[in-house]
KELUM-932330 format. One record per residue (C-alpha): residue number from 1; residue in three letters; x, y, z. Coordinates in steps of 0.1 Angstrom, whole numbers. Example, Ala and Ser with C-alpha at 12.3 -4.5 7.8 and 13.67 -1.06 7.14 Angstrom:
% KELUM-932330
{1 ALA {123 -45 78}},
{2 SER {137 -11 71}},
//
This chain:
% KELUM-932330
{1 MET {2207 1902 593}},
{2 LYS {2225 1867 604}},
{3 LYS {2216 1880 638}},
{4 ASN {2176 1871 623}},
{5 LEU {2179 1843 610}},
{6 THR {2201 1825 643}},
{7 ILE {2168 1836 660}},
{8 ILE {2149 1816 631}},
{9 ILE {2166 1786 634}},
{10 ILE {2166 1786 675}},
{11 THR {2130 1790 669}},
{12 LEU {2121 1766 648}},
{13 THR {2149 1742 660}},
{14 VAL {2128 1745 695}},
{15 ILE {2090 1737 678}},
{16 SER {2106 1710 658}},
{17 THR {2120 1692 693}},
{18 PHE {2088 1699 709}},
{19 LEU {2065 1685 681}},
{20 LEU {2089 1653 683}},
{21 LEU {2089 1649 723}},
{22 THR {2049 1654 716}},
{23 TYR {2048 1628 689}},
{24 PHE {2067 1604 710}},
{25 PHE {2048 1609 746}},
{26 ILE {2016 1603 725}},
{27 SER {2020 1573 710}},
{28 LYS {2041 1555 737}},
{29 SER {2005 1568 762}},
{30 GLU {1984 1552 732}},
{31 LYS {2005 1522 734}},
{32 PHE {2003 1516 767}},
{33 THR {1969 1521 768}},
{34 THR {1962 1497 738}},
{35 ILE {1978 1469 762}},
{36 THR {1966 1481 785}},
{37 GLN {1927 1476 771}},
{38 ASN {1942 1441 753}},
{39 ILE {1948 1426 792}},
{40 ASN {1916 1436 803}},
{41 GLN {1898 1423 775}},
{42 ASN {1914 1390 769}},
{43 LEU {1926 1382 805}},
{44 PHE {1909 1386 831}},
{45 PRO {1873 1415 839}},
{46 ALA {1886 1441 853}},
{47 GLN {1879 1432 890}},
{48 ILE {1903 1409 888}},
{49 ILE {1928 1434 881}},
{50 LYS {1921 1454 908}},
{51 ASN {1918 1427 935}},
{52 ASN {1945 1406 919}},
{53 PRO {1970 1423 904}},
{54 ASP {1994 1393 904}},
{55 GLN {1974 1369 886}},
{56 ILE {1981 1388 853}},
{57 LYS {2023 1381 852}},
{58 ASN {2014 1341 870}},
{59 SER {1989 1328 839}},
{60 LEU {1992 1304 814}},
{61 ASP {1975 1297 785}},
{62 ASN {1949 1272 786}},
{63 SER {1943 1257 747}},
{64 PRO {1945 1222 748}},
{65 LYS {1972 1208 726}},
{66 ASN {1948 1187 708}},
{67 GLU {1918 1210 700}},
{68 SER {1905 1196 669}},
{69 ALA {1875 1204 644}},
{70 SER {1841 1188 644}},
{71 ASP {1818 1176 616}},
{72 ASP {1789 1165 641}},
{73 LEU {1791 1196 666}},
{74 LYS {1766 1215 652}},
{75 LEU {1745 1243 676}},
{76 GLU {1714 1260 667}},
{77 ASN {1708 1295 679}},
{78 PRO {1737 1287 695}},
{79 LEU {1738 1308 729}},
{80 LYS {1701 1328 745}},
{81 VAL {1700 1341 784}},
{82 ILE {1671 1328 801}},
{83 SER {1671 1352 828}},
{84 SER {1702 1377 830}},
{85 GLU {1685 1384 872}},
{86 PRO {1699 1359 900}},
{87 VAL {1694 1321 899}},
{88 ILE {1699 1298 929}},
{89 ASP {1694 1267 912}},
{90 PHE {1673 1251 882}},
{91 ASP {1665 1211 864}},
{92 TYR {1646 1196 841}},
{93 LYS {1614 1192 835}},
{94 ASN {1603 1166 807}},
{95 GLN {1560 1163 796}},
{96 ALA {1549 1141 772}},
{97 THR {1551 1170 743}},
{98 THR {1572 1197 758}},
{99 SER {1605 1202 782}},
{100 LEU {1604 1225 802}},
{101 LEU {1635 1247 823}},
{102 VAL {1624 1249 859}},
{103 PHE {1646 1272 880}},
{104 VAL {1646 1293 915}},
{105 ASP {1659 1334 914}},
{106 ARG {1672 1351 944}},
{107 LYS {1638 1354 959}},
{108 GLY {1625 1323 962}},
{109 HIS {1604 1323 928}},
{110 VAL {1599 1296 912}},
{111 PHE {1603 1301 872}},
{112 GLU {1597 1275 843}},
{113 TYR {1607 1285 803}},
{114 ASN {1596 1258 773}},
{115 LEU {1619 1243 756}},
{116 ASN {1608 1238 726}},
{117 SER {1595 1273 728}},
{118 GLU {1604 1302 698}},
{119 GLN {1638 1317 704}},
{120 ASP {1620 1349 718}},
{121 ALA {1605 1333 740}},
{122 THR {1602 1344 782}},
{123 PRO {1602 1324 814}},
{124 THR {1570 1322 829}},
{125 LYS {1564 1328 870}},
{126 ILE {1546 1295 886}},
{127 SER {1552 1304 922}},
{128 GLN {1547 1337 938}},
{129 THR {1561 1326 970}},
{130 THR {1587 1351 988}},
{131 ILE {1614 1332 1005}},
{132 TYR {1639 1352 1027}},
{133 GLN {1676 1346 1015}},
{134 PRO {1674 1317 992}},
{135 GLN {1708 1296 990}},
{136 LYS {1699 1265 975}},
{137 ALA {1679 1247 962}},
{138 ASP {1667 1209 955}},
{139 PHE {1635 1193 928}},
{140 LEU {1618 1164 927}},
{141 LEU {1602 1167 893}},
{142 GLY {1580 1145 870}},
{143 LEU {1550 1134 858}},
{144 ASP {1531 1124 889}},
{145 LYS {1551 1147 913}},
{146 ASN {1566 1186 908}},
{147 LEU {1584 1200 938}},
{148 VAL {1608 1222 951}},
{149 VAL {1625 1228 984}},
{150 VAL {1643 1260 991}},
{151 ARG {1668 1261 1015}},
{152 SER {1675 1298 1030}},
{153 THR {1708 1305 1044}},
{154 ASP {1695 1307 1083}},
{155 GLY {1690 1271 1080}},
{156 ARG {1653 1273 1071}},
{157 SER {1639 1256 1044}},
{158 SER {1603 1256 1026}},
{159 LEU {1588 1230 1001}},
{160 ILE {1565 1245 971}},
{161 PRO {1544 1223 955}},
{162 LEU {1542 1231 915}},
{163 TYR {1512 1226 895}},
{164 GLN {1488 1225 927}},
{165 THR {1500 1186 931}},
{166 LYS {1495 1179 961}},
{167 ASP {1519 1151 980}},
{168 ILE {1520 1136 1014}},
{169 LEU {1559 1148 1030}},
{170 SER {1574 1140 1058}},
{171 GLN {1594 1170 1077}},
{172 ARG {1626 1148 1071}},
{173 LEU {1622 1154 1032}},
{174 ILE {1631 1190 1041}},
{175 ASN {1667 1176 1054}},
{176 ASN {1693 1175 1023}},
{177 PHE {1685 1152 999}},
{178 GLN {1706 1139 964}},
{179 LYS {1687 1121 933}},
{180 SER {1708 1093 913}},
{181 LYS {1727 1110 888}},
{182 SER {1718 1086 863}},
{183 LEU {1685 1086 842}},
{184 ASP {1676 1055 845}},
{185 SER {1675 1046 884}},
{186 ASN {1647 1063 906}},
{187 LEU {1674 1068 936}},
{188 ILE {1674 1094 964}},
{189 ILE {1694 1097 991}},
{190 THR {1687 1119 1019}},
{191 THR {1712 1128 1051}},
{192 GLN {1706 1135 1088}},
{193 LYS {1733 1151 1111}},
{194 ASP {1739 1146 1147}},
{195 SER {1766 1156 1171}},
{196 SER {1785 1124 1162}},
{197 TYR {1777 1111 1130}},
{198 ILE {1764 1116 1096}},
{199 GLY {1735 1094 1086}},
{200 PHE {1727 1086 1044}},
{201 TYR {1690 1075 1038}},
{202 LYS {1675 1057 1012}},
{203 LEU {1646 1079 1005}},
{204 ASN {1608 1063 990}},
{205 ASN {1602 1082 957}},
{206 LYS {1563 1071 965}},
{207 ASP {1554 1082 999}},
{208 PHE {1579 1103 1011}},
{209 LEU {1581 1085 1045}},
{210 SER {1598 1051 1047}},
{211 GLN {1635 1059 1049}},
{212 GLU {1664 1030 1049}},
{213 LEU {1693 1036 1068}},
{214 LEU {1720 1029 1044}},
{215 TYR {1755 1041 1057}},
{216 LYS {1762 1060 1089}},
{217 THR {1799 1077 1096}},
{218 PRO {1819 1102 1122}},
{219 PHE {1834 1116 1095}},
{220 GLN {1806 1146 1082}},
{221 SER {1828 1168 1056}},
{222 TRP {1818 1143 1022}},
{223 ILE {1811 1154 993}},
{224 THR {1787 1129 977}},
{225 GLU {1776 1114 943}},
{226 VAL {1744 1092 940}},
{227 VAL {1750 1069 907}},
{228 GLY {1729 1041 891}},
{229 ASP {1703 1024 920}},
{230 ASP {1737 1008 941}},
{231 VAL {1764 1030 943}},
{232 ILE {1772 1065 967}},
{233 THR {1807 1082 963}},
{234 PHE {1821 1097 994}},
{235 THR {1853 1122 982}},
{236 THR {1868 1143 1011}},
{237 LYS {1859 1181 1009}},
{238 PRO {1891 1198 984}},
{239 ASP {1916 1216 1001}},
{240 GLU {1946 1219 970}},
{241 ARG {1972 1222 1005}},
{242 LEU {1951 1183 1019}},
{243 LYS {1957 1152 1000}},
{244 GLY {1923 1139 996}},
{245 LEU {1906 1105 992}},
{246 SER {1876 1089 978}},
{247 TYR {1856 1058 979}},
{248 TRP {1831 1040 970}},
{249 PHE {1798 1023 991}},
{250 ASN {1782 992 971}},
{251 LEU {1746 993 983}},
{252 LYS {1739 963 975}},
{253 THR {1767 942 985}},
{254 LYS {1772 972 1018}},
{255 SER {1813 973 1017}},
{256 LEU {1830 1004 1011}},
{257 GLU {1860 1010 987}},
{258 LYS {1888 1028 983}},
{259 THR {1892 1040 946}},
{260 LEU {1918 1071 949}},
{261 GLY {1939 1087 965}},
{262 PRO {1958 1104 986}},
{263 ILE {1955 1134 953}},
{264 ALA {1963 1167 973}},
{265 GLY {1934 1192 960}},
{266 LEU {1911 1158 948}},
{267 VAL {1878 1169 935}},
{268 THR {1859 1140 915}},
{269 ASN {1834 1137 893}},
{270 VAL {1816 1102 886}},
{271 SER {1805 1087 847}},
{272 PRO {1773 1079 851}},
{273 ASP {1775 1042 838}},
{274 LYS {1799 1041 871}},
{275 LYS {1829 1025 846}},
{276 TYR {1849 1060 844}},
{277 ILE {1861 1089 872}},
{278 LEU {1873 1126 864}},
{279 TYR {1892 1138 887}},
{280 SER {1914 1170 889}},
{281 ASN {1943 1178 913}},
{282 ASN {1952 1212 932}},
{283 LYS {1972 1218 902}},
{284 GLY {1943 1222 878}},
{285 ASP {1953 1187 857}},
{286 LEU {1922 1170 843}},
{287 ASN {1927 1130 846}},
{288 ILE {1905 1101 838}},
{289 TYR {1903 1070 857}},
{290 ASN {1889 1039 844}},
{291 LYS {1878 1017 875}},
{292 GLU {1877 985 851}},
{293 SER {1911 983 841}},
{294 ARG {1929 1008 865}},
{295 SER {1943 1029 839}},
{296 THR {1949 1066 840}},
{297 LYS {1945 1092 812}},
{298 THR {1956 1127 816}},
{299 LEU {1939 1155 793}},
{300 THR {1958 1186 780}},
{301 LEU {1931 1208 794}},
{302 LYS {1936 1219 828}},
{303 SER {1904 1227 849}},
{304 ILE {1886 1219 880}},
{305 ALA {1864 1183 877}},
{306 SER {1836 1200 891}},
{307 LYS {1835 1229 865}},
{308 CYS {1824 1195 843}},
{309 LEU {1798 1173 831}},
{310 TRP {1791 1139 816}},
{311 ALA {1772 1130 786}},
{312 ASN {1744 1112 793}},
{313 ASP {1759 1079 777}},
{314 SER {1791 1086 796}},
{315 SER {1806 1092 760}},
{316 GLN {1817 1128 761}},
{317 ILE {1825 1152 785}},
{318 PHE {1814 1189 792}},
{319 CYS {1838 1211 808}},
{320 ALA {1841 1244 814}},
{321 ALA {1880 1255 818}},
{322 PRO {1894 1286 828}},
{323 ALA {1915 1302 791}},
{324 LYS {1941 1315 812}},
{325 ILE {1955 1291 843}},
{326 THR {1967 1313 870}},
{327 THR {2000 1298 885}},
{328 ASN {1989 1313 922}},
{329 LEU {1989 1291 951}},
{330 ASN {1955 1290 965}},
{331 TYR {1935 1292 931}},
{332 LEU {1916 1257 936}},
{333 ASN {1911 1272 977}},
{334 ASN {1896 1309 964}},
{335 TRP {1877 1296 936}},
{336 LEU {1857 1272 956}},
{337 LYS {1850 1304 984}},
{338 GLY {1839 1324 956}},
{339 GLN {1871 1344 957}},
{340 ASN {1888 1341 926}},
{341 ILE {1865 1345 892}},
{342 THR {1878 1330 857}},
{343 HIS {1870 1337 819}},
{344 ASP {1855 1302 814}},
{345 ASN {1857 1287 779}},
{346 LEU {1830 1259 772}},
{347 TRP {1851 1225 759}},
{348 LEU {1840 1192 743}},
{349 ILE {1860 1161 755}},
{350 ASP {1859 1126 737}},
{351 ARG {1868 1101 762}},
{352 GLU {1880 1076 742}},
{353 SER {1902 1099 723}},
{354 GLY {1905 1123 747}},
{355 LYS {1901 1151 719}},
{356 THR {1885 1185 725}},
{357 TYR {1865 1210 707}},
{358 LEU {1861 1245 713}},
{359 MET {1818 1251 720}},
{360 VAL {1819 1287 733}},
{361 ASP {1846 1310 735}},
{362 GLY {1845 1320 771}},
{363 LEU {1866 1358 767}},
{364 LYS {1835 1372 749}},
{365 TYR {1807 1372 776}},
{366 MET {1828 1367 806}},
{367 PHE {1812 1337 811}},
{368 ASP {1828 1315 849}},
{369 ILE {1799 1285 842}},
{370 THR {1791 1265 867}},
{371 ASN {1758 1237 872}},
{372 LEU {1764 1227 844}},
{373 LYS {1735 1199 835}},
{374 LEU {1722 1186 802}},
{375 SER {1691 1180 793}},
{376 PRO {1675 1142 790}},
{377 ASP {1668 1144 751}},
{378 GLU {1708 1158 753}},
{379 ASN {1691 1189 728}},
{380 VAL {1700 1216 757}},
{381 LEU {1731 1223 784}},
{382 SER {1720 1245 804}},
{383 PHE {1743 1265 837}},
{384 ILE {1751 1291 854}},
{385 ASN {1774 1320 844}},
{386 LYS {1792 1331 885}},
{387 ASN {1799 1363 875}},
{388 ASN {1761 1374 879}},
{389 SER {1743 1341 886}},
{390 SER {1725 1349 853}},
{391 LEU {1707 1314 837}},
{392 TRP {1722 1308 799}},
{393 ILE {1711 1279 774}},
{394 LEU {1734 1260 743}},
{395 ARG {1706 1248 721}},
{396 PHE {1719 1217 700}},
{397 VAL {1704 1205 666}},
{398 PRO {1685 1172 670}},
//
C-alpha cells in the first residue's frame, strides 16, 4: 500500500512538472511572437528587418516635441489611392470648371483623374502609347498646351501631345526641363550638356523654339530649383560624407550668391516666395533659413528636405518624416539610392511658430512618401508611395 502511494505521488509530481514546463515554454513563445509582431508592425516593414536587422536596435522615435491638435486642419475623405499600379510621375491640370490629376504609369500610358468627381470614380486613360522602360515624365499642362515628355532608362524621350493639341516643338525640348515652383511664374528652364560644361537656358513657352542662355558651368552635379521669374538655385548633390554648398543665381542681375554651406549632407527646398530655405543635413535635422534676416530656425522634426513641400503661400510646410529615425551610417545615401525604405508620418508644419500637426499615421499604410505636390487651389495633396509606386491623394475641406 505504501509502495503504491509512493508511485502515485511520483507520477503526479512528474505530470505536474511536465505541465508547468509546457506552460512556461508556450507562454514564453507567445510573448516572443507578440514582441516580434509588434516590432514588424510598428517599426519597419518585413523586408527592412530581413535586410537590415541593425536598424531595429539603432532607431530613435521621431515624434516632434511640439505636436499640436489643430481645429483648422480638416480632411474630407482623407485618403484615396488613385492608382495601385506603379506610377512614375504626375501633375495637375486646371480647367475652367474641373481640376485634373494627370499621371504616367510604368508602361508610359497617360491617365487623368477628375478631382471634382465622386469618391468611387476611376482614372481615364488618355494616351495609348506604350513606351519602353519609362523612368521620368515632364508635364506642360495648361489651357493652350498639353504635353507630356516621357524619358526612358535608355536615354530616349517620347513627346506625347494630349487632347489632340497640335504644338510645334523643337528637339531641344526633349532635353530635361524644369518649371518654376511659383504659381504666378511661367518660367521654364532647359539644360544642355556637353563634355566640358552644362548650360541653362530660358525656354520661350509660346513657341518652344527660342532659347536664351542664362548660365553655364563646368561643374555638372547640381540639384536645381527654379523659383519665381528670376532665380535658379544650385545645390551640390547630397552625400552625407561631404559638405555641400548652395547658390542662388539671379537672372536679372546675372549674379551668383552663396546662400548655405558648407553643410554635410545638404539638401535644400526653397519657398515659392523666395524668402525661406528649408534644408536638412546628414543627421536629418530640418532647419528653416530666413534669407532676409539670415537667421536659422531648427525644427524638432527630423527628415530630408526633399521629402517636404511648401504651401503655395509659403506659410506652411507639408513634410513626410520617418516614424523611426535610424542612427546607422549612410542612412541618407542609402535612401537616395533606394536601398532604405521608411514608414513615414505626414506632418503639417507652421513656418512661423514651428508647431507640427499629424495628418497621416504612416504606420497604418506603410508609406514611404515621395513627390509631394499640392493642387493650385490647395484642396488636394498628392504623393507617390515609394514602397510600391502607387499614387495617393489627400483631400482637404475647401
